[in-house]
N, C-alpha and C positions, 0 to 999 in steps of 0.2 A: 463423401457425407456432406451435408450442409452444416456448418459452424461458425461460431463467432471467431473472426482473424483480423489482425490488423492490416491497414492498407496504409501505404506512404504518398503522399502526393509529391511528387520530384519536382513539380514547379513551385511549391511552397518551400522546400528541403533546401537548407543553405550548407548542408554537407558538414554541419559542426560535429557529428560522431556522438552527441551524448546519447541519443537513443541506444546505439550501439554499446556504450558503456554500460547503459542501465539494463540491458536485456541478458540476464543471468543464463539465459539458455543458448545463446550464441546465434540468434535467429536472424540477426540484422548485420550488415556490415556496409561501409562506406565504400563505394565503387564509383571511380569516375567523379568523385566529389559530391555523390549523392547516396543517402542511405537507401539501402534495399533489402526487403524480406528476401534472404537467399534460399530458403526452404518452408514451405508450409508445415512439414512436420516437426521443424524446430520450434515454431510459435505455439506457447500454451495458452494463448488468449486471454491473459491475464492484464495484460496492458501496462507494465511497468514502465514502458518506454513513453507512453503517451503524457505523463505530467512532465516530463524533463524535455519535451521539445519545445524551443521558444518559439518557433515559428508555426504551431498549430499544425503541422503536417501529417500528424498521424492521427487515425480514426479506425474505429472498429467496424467492419461489414459484415454480414452474414452471407457467405457464399460456399460453393462445392470446394472442398479442400481436404487434402489427406489428414487425418487424425493426429493428435500430438504423439511423438514416438520418442519416449523417455531414453530408451536405449540408443536410438540414433544421435539424441542430443547428448549423451553420456560420453559416446565415442567420438563426437566431434570435439567435445571440451577436452577431453584427454589429448586431442592431438594439438589444442592450442596452448595448454598450460602443462607444463612438464613437471611442477610442484604441486599445484592445486588445482583439482578438478569440481564441475559443478559450479553450483550458486558461488559468485565471489563472497556473498554475506556469511556462507557458512564456514570460511577459511579459519583454521584454528589458532588461537592467540590465546595468552595469556596475561592477566593484568595483575600487577603488584599493588595491594592495598597496605596502607597504614595501618596499625591498630588502633580501634576505637573504642571508648568506653561503651557500657550499657546503656542504651536510651529507649524508653519506652514510648513507642508512637502508636498513637490510637487510629483505629480506621477510620476513613473518610467516606465508605462507600455508602451511598444513599439508598440503594433499591437491589434487587435480585429478582431474576438472574441477569447476568451482565453479558451473556454470548449473544451476538448478533442475531445468530439463527435461532435463539430461544425467547429472547425478549419479546414480548407482545407488541402489536404494532399500534395499539391504543391504549395508554395507560395514565391514571392520573398523575405520575410523578413526572410525564412530558409536558403538561401543561406550564406555559410561561417557565419553561426549563433552559437551562444551559447544558449542551451535552459534550461529554469527551467520547470520541472514538478513537480507540487506541490498540495498536497491534500489541499481540499478546506478550512479546518480548520486552517491550517498554518498562513495563512495570518490574521487571527484573534487573534491568539495566539502569534505570535512574532511581536513586536512593530516595530521594523526597517526593516520589511519586505521588503518594496520597496528599500531602499538604498542598503541592504544587498544581497537581493537574485533576485530581479526582474531587478535592474538596468543592463542595457547592455545585457541582455537575452529577447528571446522569451518566454512567458509564457503561458504554458498549465496547465489546472488545472481540477481536477477531483477526485470522492470520490468513491473507488471499493466497499465500502459497501452499496451505495445508487444507483449507476448506475450499471442496470442488463446490461453489455456489457464488452468484453474483449478488454481492453485498447491496448494490447500487439500487435494485429493485425495491428491497423491503426498507432501506433507509429512505428511499424517496418516498413510501408509504407513511413511514412515521413522520417524517417532515409534512407531509401533506395534511394529515389527519391530527395533528396536534400543534400547539403554539409553541414553536421552538425559538428562542430568543438569539442563541448564539451556538457555535458548534466550533470545538477545538480538535484537532487531529493530532494525534501523537503517533510518530512513527520512527522505525529505527533508520539509520543512515543506509543499511542495505540496500541495493536495488528492488529486491521483492517487495519490499514494504510500500512500494510506488504505487501497487494494485489499490492499497486500501487509500491511500489518498486521492487517486483518480475515482475510485467508487464514491466517495462522500462528495466530490464535487460534481460530479455526474446526477448523484441523486438529488442535490440540492438544484441543479439545472432542470430536472425532470420534474421537481415539485412545483416548479412555478413560483417559488418563493423568493425572495429577496434576503438571503441571510448570508452574513459573511462567514468565511471559513478561516480560522488561523491555524496554521501547520506547525507543529514543534515538532523538529528533528532531533534525535537523540543518538549519540555515537555509541559504539559497542563498547567503550571505556566508560559510559555511565555520565557524558557532558550533554549538555543542551548545545546544539550547534547554531540555532538561530534563536531570535527573541520575538 
């Protein structure tokens, strides 16, 4: 079948291995100091590896390739990990929280709907607007999400791991057809969130507009990892 899949330019690759770490499907390995796609059916086509490559050596292509095989991926990951299998971002962990007093926090949401798949391409609230594109889990992980990230911004949410759609196409149309002032991407530290960051940056590039993208990465225990 013809489908979207990654391609690695070995001339540009420096063998750092960041892409292999980011690939939660185990589709990439560093062999002889070069990153390689070891099997087509391990690649889900989400591109979590693209944003982490410092050399720009990875790109999407459309070509004949085996379809993504979740069972084969699971079997491969079981061989690699004796304790945890599957996406490294889904590893079980428990966070200890100190008792807190009751504090009422008002919602800062400016519009509805918020799902990327449901929001209209053209809407009045987009004009001269600041946009927050957030991974679903960020609002649950970061306690002051409304005041620090949603406030004053149009909010769009999605999950590249669970939604079988290419966000970049719709986001590009939103950017192209409206006057957007700025974009903030809120993502989790887990590798599968890299697909959302990549989709936004690709959308801006495809729109032909010069809009800066600020990425806020949130840890699973609720801390902002970058400023």
